[in-house]
C-alpha positions in Angstrom: 31.9 24.1 -62.2 28.2 25.2 -62.3 26.9 28.4 -63.9 23.9 30.8 -63.9 21.3 29.7 -66.1 20.5 32.2 -69.1 16.9 32.0 -67.4 18.2 33.0 -64.0 20.8 36.0 -65.9 17.4 37.2 -67.5 15.1 37.1 -64.5 17.8 38.5 -61.8 16.7 41.9 -60.8 13.3 41.7 -62.3 10.0 42.1 -60.4 8.9 38.7 -61.9 12.2 37.0 -60.4 11.2 38.5 -57.1 7.7 37.4 -57.2 8.5 33.8 -58.1 11.1 33.6 -55.3 8.2 34.4 -52.8 5.7 32.0 -54.1 8.7 29.2 -54.1 9.4 30.0 -50.5 5.8 29.9 -49.9 5.1 26.9 -51.2 8.0 25.0 -49.7 8.5 26.4 -46.4 12.2 25.6 -45.5 13.4 26.9 -49.1 14.9 23.2 -50.7 16.3 26.3 -53.4 18.6 27.5 -50.8 21.8 26.3 -52.8 23.3 26.1 -49.2 21.6 22.6 -49.0 24.4 20.1 -49.0 23.3 16.5 -49.7 24.8 13.9 -47.1 27.7 11.7 -48.9 27.8 8.2 -49.3 31.3 7.7 -49.4 33.7 7.7 -46.6 34.4 11.7 -46.3 33.5 11.1 -42.5 32.4 8.9 -39.7 28.9 8.0 -39.7 26.9 9.7 -37.4 23.7 8.8 -38.2 21.5 6.3 -40.1 18.1 5.5 -40.6 15.8 2.5 -41.4 12.6 1.0 -41.7 11.8 -2.0 -39.5 8.9 -4.0 -40.8 8.0 -7.5 -38.9 7.0 -8.8 -41.6 10.1 -8.9 -43.7 12.2 -10.6 -40.7 12.8 -13.5 -42.8 14.3 -11.3 -45.4 15.9 -8.4 -43.7 16.4 -9.4 -40.1 19.7 -11.4 -40.8 21.0 -8.2 -42.1 20.2 -6.3 -39.2 22.1 -9.0 -37.2 25.1 -8.7 -39.0 25.6 -4.9 -39.4 24.5 -4.2 -35.7 26.7 -6.8 -34.2 29.7 -4.6 -35.8 28.6 -0.9 -36.2 30.0 1.3 -34.0 28.2 1.6 -30.7 28.5 5.4 -31.2 26.6 5.8 -34.6 22.4 6.7 -34.0 20.6 4.6 -35.2 16.8 5.9 -36.2 14.2 3.0 -36.4 11.0 3.8 -38.2 8.2 1.7 -37.7 4.5 1.5 -37.7 3.8 0.7 -34.0 5.2 1.1 -30.9 5.3 -2.7 -30.5 7.1 -3.3 -33.9 10.1 -1.0 -32.0 9.9 -3.3 -28.7 10.2 -6.4 -30.8 13.3 -4.7 -32.9 15.0 -4.0 -30.0 14.5 -7.1 -28.4 16.8 -8.8 -30.7 19.6 -6.4 -30.0 21.0 -6.7 -26.4 22.8 -3.3 -25.4 22.4 -1.5 -28.4 20.6 1.8 -28.4 18.3 2.8 -31.0 15.6 5.9 -31.4 12.2 5.0 -32.5 10.2 7.1 -34.9 6.5 5.8 -34.8 4.7 6.3 -37.9 1.3 5.1 -37.7 1.1 3.8 -40.8 2.7 0.9 -43.1 5.1 1.5 -44.4 7.8 -0.5 -46.5 11.7 -1.8 -45.6 13.5 0.8 -48.1 14.4 3.3 -45.6 16.2 5.4 -48.9 13.1 5.7 -51.3 11.5 8.9 -49.6 14.2 11.1 -48.5 17.6 12.5 -49.3 19.4 13.4 -46.0 20.8 16.9 -45.7 23.7 18.6 -44.1 23.0 20.3 -40.6 20.2 17.6 -38.7 18.4 18.3 -42.0 16.2 16.3 -44.8 14.8 16.8 -47.8 11.3 15.4 -49.1 10.1 15.0 -52.4 6.8 16.6 -53.2 3.8 14.4 -52.5 2.3 12.3 -55.0 -0.5 9.9 -55.6 0.2 6.3 -54.1 -2.6 4.9 -52.7 -3.0 3.9 -48.8 -0.4 1.0 -48.7 3.0 0.8 -47.6 4.2 2.8 -50.0 2.2 5.7 -49.0 3.5 5.5 -45.4 6.9 6.0 -46.6 6.1 9.2 -48.4 5.3 10.0 -44.6 8.9 9.4 -43.6 11.0 12.4 -44.1 8.2 14.3 -42.0 7.8 12.0 -38.9 12.0 11.8 -39.2 12.4 15.7 -39.1 9.8 16.0 -36.7 10.6 13.5 -34.0 14.8 13.6 -33.9 15.3 16.8 -35.6 12.0 18.8 -34.1 11.7 20.3 -37.4 10.0 20.1 -40.6 11.7 19.0 -44.0 12.7 20.8 -46.7 10.6 19.7 -49.7 12.3 19.5 -53.2 11.0 21.3 -56.9 10.7 17.8 -58.3 9.8 14.5 -57.5 12.7 12.0 -56.4 13.7 8.9 -54.9 16.2 8.8 -52.3 18.0 6.4 -54.4 18.0 8.6 -57.4 20.9 10.9 -55.8 24.5 10.0 -54.6 26.9 12.4 -53.3 30.9 13.0 -52.8 31.8 16.1 -50.6 32.2 18.2 -53.9 29.4 16.6 -56.2 25.6 15.5 -56.0 25.2 12.6 -59.2 21.8 11.9 -60.5 21.1 10.6 -63.6 17.9 10.7 -66.9 16.1 8.4 -64.6 14.7 11.5 -62.8 13.0 12.1 -66.2 10.6 9.6 -66.0 9.7 10.3 -62.2 8.5 13.5 -63.2 6.7 13.2 -66.6 3.3 15.1 -66.2 4.4 17.6 -63.8 5.2 20.7 -66.2 8.8 20.9 -67.3 10.2 17.3 -66.9 13.6 17.8 -69.2 16.9 17.5 -68.6 17.9 21.0 -68.3 15.2 22.3 -65.9 16.1 18.8 -63.8 19.4 19.4 -63.8 19.0 23.5 -63.0 16.8 22.4 -60.3 19.2 20.2 -58.5 22.0 23.2 -59.0 19.4 25.0 -56.9 18.8 22.9 -54.4 22.5 21.9 -54.0 25.7 23.5 -53.0 27.8 20.7 -54.6 28.2 20.8 -58.2 26.0 18.4 -60.5 27.3 15.5 -62.4 24.0 14.5 -64.4 24.7 11.1 -66.5 22.9 10.0 -69.2 20.9 11.9 -72.1 18.1 10.0 -72.7 16.2 7.4 -70.9 17.8 3.9 -71.5 21.1 5.7 -71.8 22.2 4.4 -68.2 20.6 1.6 -66.1 17.1 2.2 -65.0 17.5 1.7 -61.2 18.5 3.8 -58.3 21.9 5.5 -58.8 24.2 3.4 -56.3 22.9 0.0 -57.9 25.5 0.7 -60.7 28.2 3.5 -59.3 29.0 5.0 -56.1 31.7 8.1 -55.5 34.6 7.3 -53.6 35.4 10.4 -53.0 35.6 13.6 -55.2 38.1 11.8 -57.6 37.6 8.4 -58.1 34.0 6.5 -59.2 33.0 2.8 -58.8 31.0 1.4 -61.6 29.7 -1.8 -62.5 31.2 -4.2 -65.2 28.4 -6.7 -66.8 31.1 -8.1 -68.7 33.4 -8.5 -65.7 30.5 -10.2 -63.8 29.8 -12.5 -66.7 33.8 -13.8 -66.9 34.0 -14.2 -63.2 30.6 -16.0 -62.8 29.8 -17.6 -66.1 27.0 -19.5 -64.8 24.9 -17.0 -63.2 21.5 -16.8 -64.1 21.6 -13.3 -65.8 19.1 -10.9 -67.6 19.0 -11.7 -71.4 19.7 -8.3 -72.7 23.1 -8.9 -72.0 24.1 -6.4 -74.0 22.0 -3.8 -73.3 22.8 -3.5 -69.6 27.1 -4.0 -70.8 26.3 -0.9 -73.1 25.0 1.5 -70.5 26.9 0.7 -68.0 29.7 0.8 -70.0 28.5 4.1 -70.7 28.2 5.5 -67.5 32.0 4.9 -66.9 32.8 6.4 -70.3 30.7 9.6 -68.9 32.4 10.2 -66.0 35.9 9.4 -67.8 35.0 12.4 -69.8 34.3 14.3 -67.2 37.2 14.0 -65.2 36.9 11.0 -62.8 39.0 8.0 -62.1 36.6 5.1 -62.7 37.4 1.6 -61.4 35.4 -1.5 -62.5 33.4 -4.0 -60.1 31.6 -6.6 -61.3 28.0 -6.7 -61.5 25.2 -9.4 -62.6 21.8 -8.2 -63.4 19.3 -11.1 -62.9 16.4 -11.7 -65.2 13.7 -8.8 -64.9 16.7 -6.3 -64.5 15.5 -5.1 -61.0 17.9 -7.2 -58.5 21.4 -6.9 -59.0 24.1 -8.5 -57.8 26.0 -5.3 -57.0 29.1 -3.9 -54.9 28.4 -0.4 -55.4 25.2 -0.2 -53.2 27.5 -0.8 -50.1 27.6 1.3 -46.8 30.8 3.4 -46.3 32.7 4.7 -43.1 35.7 6.0 -42.0 37.7 5.0 -38.7 41.1 6.2 -37.0 42.7 3.5 -39.7 41.1 5.1 -42.6 37.8 4.0 -44.8 35.8 1.1 -44.2 33.1 -0.4 -46.6 30.2 -2.6 -45.5 30.1 -4.8 -48.4 27.2 -6.5 -49.2 28.3 -10.1 -50.4 25.9 -12.8 -52.1 27.2 -15.9 -51.6 28.8 -16.1 -54.9 32.2 -16.6 -54.0 34.0 -15.5 -57.1 32.3 -12.3 -57.5 32.3 -11.6 -53.7 36.1 -12.2 -53.7 36.5 -9.9 -56.4 34.5 -7.3 -55.4 36.5 -7.4 -51.6 40.2 -7.7 -53.3 39.0 -4.2 -55.6 37.7 -2.7 -52.4 41.3 -4.1 -50.5 43.1 -2.5 -53.0 41.6 0.9 -53.5 42.2 1.1 -49.4 39.4 0.3 -47.7 39.1 -2.1 -44.9 36.3 -4.6 -46.0 33.4 -5.6 -43.8 31.0 -8.2 -45.7 27.3 -8.3 -44.9 25.4 -11.4 -46.3 22.4 -9.7 -48.3 21.8 -13.1 -49.5 18.4 -13.2 -48.1 17.2 -9.5 -49.6 19.1 -8.9 -52.7 16.3 -10.4 -55.2 13.6 -8.1 -53.7 15.4 -5.2 -56.2 17.7 -3.7 -53.6 21.1 -4.2 -51.7 22.4 -2.7 -48.4 22.7 0.6 -49.4 18.9 0.6 -50.2 18.3 -0.7 -46.6 20.3 2.0 -44.4 20.0 5.7 -45.1 22.8 8.0 -44.0 21.5 11.0 -42.3 24.9 12.3 -40.7 28.3 12.5 -40.6 31.2 13.7 -38.6 
């Protein structure tokens, strides 16, 4: 259970506390510190209503095969927001999908293919943006404009702006919980208090869900976005990657040489979650050399239909691993829809990094 921080209790009712609150509202505009904000869940707790993707024509050879699979089977009533640099890019994209409806957001700036990186989706048709930091003038700078463009063009509003620097992939949610980890410390160094205690309180001020924080010190957990190594299946069950299982099932897969270090990090996540009362299932994962790219089955897209939960499961043309992951999800009650991501996963992401779930019903 969340409790009020000692600082919050000390300042409650004082003039200093009132002035502080006024300053926060003035700086943020829409109050990201209002704990009524609810992060849209990643799990299959509700049907997909709206997703956002980035379309970058230069990445067609890597990413378009994924889109062709997904949009051939994604229900037609799911709104798909496509962020592009130019209007002609949107036209080029839609020509690939006759009969499918998409909503354009024209950014006017180059951008990357990673729709999760610069915003988190909130219930009630809102988005949360990180505060601006210096990122130069290339595609990464364009990504920083995306939450403002989506809020403007889709919701006719402004985004909420977070107190802390984050990437959307740093957070994952179920109905009742927001999951974050110690990697947020590194993102916020040099911006004042970057301690775990401060960052955790900031998340508690921002989200109405209870915060589950993973790791105490940098290096305790995998140094990647959270869904690359774990994902909530609901409020009770978690799925966590298992490096050792990946090695047993695919002994010939080329993996990062720091095998034991990676295995210990994934194992620590599982142990921490179990200690918090969650039921944890393990799924194979392979950490590739350089530790940026994973063969991961937690970085999936989740939906629900009349028959129950659905997982759009990234697959990698690694038969033994793909089959083991599909069998596990089936055992857990999911209808499994495989999506081959073998053309793009060596870019340091997977399916869940390409698709940002903006809303569920």
